[in-house]
Structures are given as C-alpha cells and as structure tokens.
C-alpha positions in Angstrom: 76.4 101.6 68.4 77.9 97.9 68.6 81.3 98.2 70.0 83.3 94.8 70.2 86.2 94.9 72.7 88.9 92.4 73.1 90.4 91.6 76.5 88.9 91.8 80.1 90.8 93.8 82.1 90.7 96.9 83.8 90.9 98.9 80.5 88.5 97.0 78.5 85.8 96.7 81.3 86.1 100.4 82.1 85.6 101.0 78.8 82.6 98.8 78.4 80.7 100.2 81.4 81.3 103.8 80.4 79.9 102.7 77.0 77.0 101.0 78.4 76.2 104.3 80.5 76.4 106.4 77.3 73.8 104.1 75.7 75.8 101.7 73.5 75.9 98.5 73.0 79.1 96.3 73.9 80.4 92.8 74.1 83.9 91.8 75.9 85.8 88.7 74.4 87.8 87.4 76.8 90.5 84.5 75.9 91.2 83.3 79.3 88.3 81.0 80.7 87.4 82.2 83.9 88.3 86.0 83.3 90.1 86.4 87.0 92.2 89.2 87.2 96.1 88.6 87.4 98.5 90.5 89.7 98.8 91.7 93.2 98.4 95.4 94.1 98.1 98.5 92.4 97.4 102.3 93.1 95.2 104.9 91.7 95.1 108.0 92.1 92.1 110.9 91.6 92.7 110.8 87.7 91.5 107.4 88.1 89.2 107.2 91.0 87.2 110.6 90.2 86.5 108.2 86.7 85.8 105.3 88.5 83.1 107.1 91.5 81.4 108.9 88.7 80.6 105.4 86.9 79.1 104.4 90.3 81.8 102.4 91.9 82.8 104.9 94.8 81.2 102.4 97.4 83.1 99.2 96.1 86.5 101.4 95.9 86.1 102.5 99.9 84.9 98.8 100.4 88.2 97.4 99.4 90.6 100.3 99.0 93.1 101.5 101.6 93.8 105.3 101.6 97.7 106.0 102.3 98.4 109.2 104.0 101.3 109.7 102.5 103.7 109.1 99.3 107.3 108.8 100.3 110.8 108.5 99.0 113.1 106.6 101.2 117.0 105.9 101.1 116.9 102.1 101.1 119.7 101.7 103.6 119.4 104.1 106.1 115.1 104.9 106.1 116.2 108.1 105.8 113.3 110.5 104.2 114.0 112.3 100.9 110.5 113.7 100.4 107.0 112.8 101.7 104.0 114.1 99.4 100.6 114.2 101.7 97.7 111.9 100.6 94.7 111.1 102.3 92.0 113.6 102.8 94.6 116.6 101.7 95.0 114.9 98.3 91.3 114.3 97.9 90.6 117.8 98.7 93.2 119.3 96.2 92.3 116.6 93.2 88.9 115.8 94.1 88.8 112.3 94.3 90.8 109.9 97.0 93.8 108.1 96.4 93.4 104.4 97.2 95.8 101.3 97.1 94.0 97.9 96.3 94.4 94.3 95.0 94.1 94.0 91.1 91.1 91.4 91.6 88.9 93.4 93.8 89.1 96.1 91.3 88.4 93.5 88.6 85.6 91.9 90.3 83.8 95.5 90.7 84.2 96.1 87.3 82.8 92.9 85.9 80.2 93.0 88.1 79.2 96.5 87.3 79.3 95.6 83.7 77.0 92.5 84.2 74.9 94.0 86.2 74.1 96.3 82.9 74.3 93.6 80.8 74.4 89.6 81.9 75.5 88.7 78.2 78.5 91.4 78.0 81.3 89.2 78.6 82.2 86.4 76.4 85.3 83.8 77.7 87.1 81.4 76.0 87.2 83.1 72.8 90.5 83.8 71.0 90.8 86.7 68.5 92.5 84.8 65.2 91.8 88.2 63.5 89.9 91.4 62.3 88.5 93.0 59.2 86.8 96.1 58.4 84.8 98.1 55.7 83.6 101.5 55.7 80.6 100.6 57.4 81.5 97.9 59.7 84.4 96.1 61.6 84.3 92.1 62.5 86.3 90.0 64.9 87.3 86.4 63.6 88.1 83.8 66.7 89.4 80.5 66.7 86.2 79.3 68.4 83.1 79.9 67.1 81.9 82.3 63.9 82.6 86.0 63.4 81.3 88.7 65.1 80.3 91.9 63.7 79.8 95.3 65.2 80.7 99.3 64.4 83.9 99.7 66.4 86.8 96.9 67.3 88.7 97.9 70.6 91.8 96.2 71.4 92.3 96.1 74.9 94.3 92.9 74.9 97.4 94.0 77.0 101.3 93.6 76.5 100.7 90.7 73.8 98.3 92.4 71.9 97.2 90.6 68.7 95.2 93.4 67.2 98.2 95.6 67.7 100.3 93.4 66.1 97.6 93.1 63.3 96.8 96.8 63.3 100.7 98.3 63.3 102.9 94.8 62.9 105.3 93.5 65.6 106.7 96.0 68.6 110.3 96.2 69.6 110.4 96.1 73.2 113.9 96.9 74.8 115.2 95.0 78.1 115.5 97.6 80.9 118.1 95.4 83.0 115.5 95.3 86.1 113.6 92.5 87.0 110.4 93.2 89.5 109.5 90.7 92.2 105.8 91.1 92.9 104.4 89.5 96.7 102.1 89.9 99.1 103.0 89.7 102.9 100.0 89.2 105.6 99.9 92.2 107.7 99.2 89.8 110.8 102.9 88.2 110.0 104.5 91.7 110.7 105.3 93.6 114.1 102.5 96.2 114.7 103.7 99.5 113.0 106.4 98.0 111.0 104.9 99.2 107.6 103.6 102.7 107.9 100.3 103.9 106.1 101.9 105.0 102.9 103.4 104.8 99.7 106.7 104.0 100.1 109.7 103.9 97.6 113.1 102.7 99.3 115.6 103.5 96.9 119.0 102.4 96.5 122.1 101.3 94.6 120.6 98.7 91.7 117.5 98.7 93.3 114.2 99.8 95.2 111.3 98.4 97.0 108.0 99.6 97.3 105.8 98.6 99.8 101.6 99.4 100.4 98.7 98.2 102.3 95.9 96.5 99.8 92.9 94.8 100.8 91.9 97.4 104.3 95.2 96.8 105.1 95.5 93.3 105.9 97.9 92.7 103.2 101.4 94.7 102.8 101.7 94.6 98.6 105.7 94.6 97.9 107.3 95.1 94.2 111.4 95.0 94.5 113.4 95.9 91.7 116.8 94.7 91.1 119.6 95.0 87.8 119.6 91.9 86.6 120.4 90.4 83.1 120.3 86.7 81.9 116.6 86.3 82.6 114.1 88.3 80.0 110.8 86.7 80.3 108.1 89.2 80.2 105.6 87.5 82.7 103.5 88.3 86.3 103.2 84.8 87.4 106.9 83.3 86.6 107.6 81.9 90.4 110.6 83.7 92.1 112.9 82.5 94.6 112.2 84.5 98.0 116.0 83.5 99.1 117.4 85.4 96.3 115.3 88.2 96.7 116.4 88.6 100.3 119.7 88.2 99.8 119.4 91.0 96.7 118.5 93.3 99.6 120.4 92.2 102.7 121.7 95.3 104.6 119.1 97.4 104.0 116.5 98.9 106.3 114.9 96.7 108.6 111.2 97.5 107.7 112.7 96.2 104.0 114.7 93.2 105.5 111.5 91.9 107.8 109.0 92.2 105.3 110.9 90.3 102.7 112.0 87.8 105.4 108.1 87.4 106.1 107.3 86.3 102.6 106.3 82.7 101.8 106.6 82.9 97.9 106.7 85.5 95.0 106.8 85.7 91.3 109.2 87.8 88.9 109.2 89.2 85.3 111.5 91.0 83.3 110.9 95.1 82.6 110.8 96.0 79.0 110.6 99.3 77.7 109.0 100.4 74.5 108.8 103.6 72.5 105.7 105.7 72.3 103.7 104.7 69.2 103.0 107.3 66.5 99.2 106.2 66.1 96.8 103.4 67.1 94.0 103.9 65.6 92.9 102.7 61.7 89.6 103.2 60.3 87.2 101.4 62.9 89.6 99.8 64.7 91.8 101.1 68.2 93.7 100.0 70.9 93.6 101.2 74.5 96.1 100.4 77.9 99.1 98.2 77.6 98.2 97.1 74.1 99.4 100.8 73.2 101.2 102.1 75.5 102.6 99.8 78.5 104.2 101.3 81.4 107.1 100.6 83.6 106.0 100.2 87.1 107.7 103.3 88.7 105.2 105.9 88.5 101.9 103.4 89.6 100.3 104.8 86.5 99.5 101.6 84.3 96.0 100.8 85.1 94.8 104.4 85.8 96.1 105.1 82.1 93.8 102.6 80.9 91.1 103.6 83.2 91.2 107.4 81.4 91.2 105.4 78.0 88.4 103.6 78.8 86.7 107.0 79.9 87.9 108.8 77.0 86.9 106.2 74.5 83.7 106.0 75.4 83.6 109.6 75.5 84.5 110.3 71.9 82.5 107.4 70.7 79.4 109.0 72.0 80.1 112.8 71.0 82.8 112.3 68.3 80.5 112.3 65.0 81.8 109.3 62.7 83.7 106.5 64.2 86.4 107.2 62.1 86.4 110.8 63.7 86.0 109.7 67.0 88.8 106.9 67.2 91.0 109.7 65.9 90.0 112.3 68.1 90.7 109.8 71.3 93.9 108.6 69.8 95.1 112.1 69.4 94.2 113.4 73.2 95.7 110.4 74.6 99.0 110.2 72.9 100.9 113.2 74.1 99.6 112.3 78.1 100.0 108.6 77.7 103.9 109.7 76.5 104.4 112.0 79.2 103.4 109.1 81.7 105.9 106.6 80.2 108.6 108.7 79.9 108.1 110.0 83.7 108.0 106.4 84.3 111.1 106.0 82.6 113.0 108.5 84.6 112.0 107.0 87.9 113.7 104.4 87.2 116.4 105.6 86.9 116.1 107.9 89.8 115.6 105.1 92.2 118.3 103.2 91.6 121.6 105.8 91.8 124.7 103.8 92.5 127.0 106.3 94.4 127.5 109.4 96.4 127.5 112.1 93.6 124.5 110.9 91.9 123.0 110.3 95.1 123.4 113.5 96.5 122.8 115.4 93.3 119.3 113.6 92.8 117.9 113.3 96.3 119.7 116.8 97.9 117.5 119.0 95.9 114.2 116.9 97.3 115.4 116.8 101.1 115.8 120.8 100.8 112.5 121.1 99.0 111.1 118.8 101.4 112.2 120.6 104.7 112.2 124.4 103.7 109.2 124.0 100.6 107.0 121.1 101.4 104.4 122.2 98.9 106.8 122.5 96.0 107.3 118.6 95.1 103.6 118.1 95.2 102.9 121.1 92.6 105.0 118.5 90.4 102.3 116.0 90.5 99.4 118.0 89.3 99.7 117.7 86.0 99.5 113.4 86.8 96.6 113.6 89.5 94.7 116.9 88.6 93.5 115.5 85.1 89.9 115.1 84.3 89.2 115.4 80.9 89.1 111.5 80.3 86.3 111.3 82.4 83.8 114.1 81.2 80.8 113.1 79.2 81.0 116.6 77.3 80.2 117.3 73.5 83.7 118.5 71.9 81.9 121.2 70.5 81.6 123.0 73.8 
C-alpha cells in the first residue's frame, strides 16, 4: 500500500520504518523545513526499545543512550528514598530489552536515517497539510504548498496541534492542569563528581517535583522541574523560562536538586494540559497516532514510547488486518484501552508527586517505603503491565 504520514516526529518515523520493512510504500510530510526534533531528554522502557531493536536500531540506541541502574522516588527536601526499582541488567532480563535515557534529537536522527536508508525520497519537508479527502478506494492529502497527493491510507502523526485530528473529530478540549514544566540540560562536567546518581530519579515535594537523569551517554543531566502555577497557559516546549525563578521555586530542597539547578544557564517552560481519552481516532482510510490522539502528561515518561508502540501496531495491522478500513479499526481498538490506561497512570503520578501535607505524604509514601524495605520486588510487579508489553511489535497474523 501507499501510506501517507503527516508528521516526521518519533511516532511518524517509527510507523514509516515498520511499514517499509513490511513491504509498503511510504511518504512522510513534515511542515518544518529542517525536520530537526525539538525537546530534550526522554526515557524508553522495554515496551519501546524492544520494538526499535527489532527494527534494527539496537546499535544506535546503545551508542547514544544511557542505561540507568534504577528508577527511584525520593522526598524532595530530605532526599530520603521512598522506593527504588532496579533497571539495568535486571530489567533487561525481566522484560527482554534495555531501558534507555536519551536526547530526543538523537533518537529522531537514528529513525530518520533508517527511513532514508530504505527510501531516500521518503521524507518531504516544508509541506503544510491543509486538509484530506477520501473515497472507498483511496485517500488524499491537500497542501498549502504544491499539488495534492493520493494514497491508500492517511496517518496523522502531527502532534498536539494535529490538523488531521481537528478535521476528523473537531477541536479538542484541553484542561489546564495548573502545572508548568521547565526543561533544561546541565553539562555533567559543570557538576561535582557523583552528585547525580546514575538513575531515573523523581524528587517529590509539596506542590512540585523534579526529575533528573543522564542523556548522551552521561555527558548531560536532563532535568524536568514541575511547579504548580497559574496565570501562564502557553502549551509549547520552546518558550524561554526564567532560571532564577525556577531556582527560587525549589529553594530549600535537597542539595542535589539545588546544585543541579544552580548550574543551569537557561531553561524552557510549557504549561501542561490534560485531555480525556478519545472514543475513536480512525475513520475509513484515515487514522491518528501518538500525541495527535492520546497526548500524555510527562509524569509516567511514556509519551514517546506510546507513539513508538502505535507506529509498530499500525504497521502490523496494515500488513495483516485485511481491508484498510478493517485494519485501522483493529489498530484503534488495540491501542485505545492501553493508551487510556497510560494517560491515567501519568495523571495519577502527577497527584502523588505533589502531596502537600504530612498526612497525605504518609498516606501515599508510607506504604511504598514499607514495601521498598520489606518486599522490594512488589513495586516492580506494579510496572509489569507497562514494560512487559510486546504485542505492538509483533508482526504476526491476527488470525494466529
């Protein structure tokens, strides 16, 4: 089939790679001129890295990824550990693929290069979609620049502001969470040796939390700092933030947090909006994936992973799912419940991380501390549903 994908982000490129490897023809249209990926760090568990390994990106991930030793939750002011879940070799043995932390641009470049190695004309930049149309036999995209293009399937991987989603389902109804997130990268060389542990660490406190982890092989510490704040509601990753205001928001926190923020030279901020799960995201020969249909709050570190799962599932169903319409319905039905569960998990973590008084902190963190000390494997079992998920990457007939 000829598949037309709108958006050359991580989800769109993963879908393109899977579709190419399954024997389809693909064109990916991107409105940006350079195609460069924005953002900073991201984390990928085995549910996503297993797919990327099967698509031939294992060596690339090992080259630019960082393998953390544990995922841990700590109290933001005292630094006391609430729990620690082993990652590294133990997680790989448990789930079948590594856990990596990386810069988003590095993953983008690896996916882009893999797609272009299969078809040098697959990516088309500076093309802004103005609409789509479909019949029972074909679907086509219209552009602000140049003539329309016709294919068998149209896929909207065009992110939060998806034009295809708006055309397909109407405008969305985002709800401001009251949280503003700051993103920044700090060179490891600018920090005291050993200050930041080689873990994915959440520092939780009243009305805010900070996440620290390494990217680019340990050369940088990626920081996401979330504060409860009203009066600024701009949903963009590229708005400059005030480093001094950020430091003031976390004054008095653990020395690891304050020293990392103290070494930062700049930061970016964006307001976090939540969206209810959609009832559907496919119609005829048109479908959506990634943030276009299930945007995630960042509190479970699964936004990129869900887009990767979507891309693999879409490639599988379009290869073995019968007619286009049937395949897209199967794809949607497989992904709806899982992505909604992940959305809710991220939403729940956002509440847990910001407990404001002693009673609520003890009620939330106390049982976790007890489990961490006396039943250390229990907390990890609560994550098995998330990381031990291989359906999206399987290229098998649904009949089997």
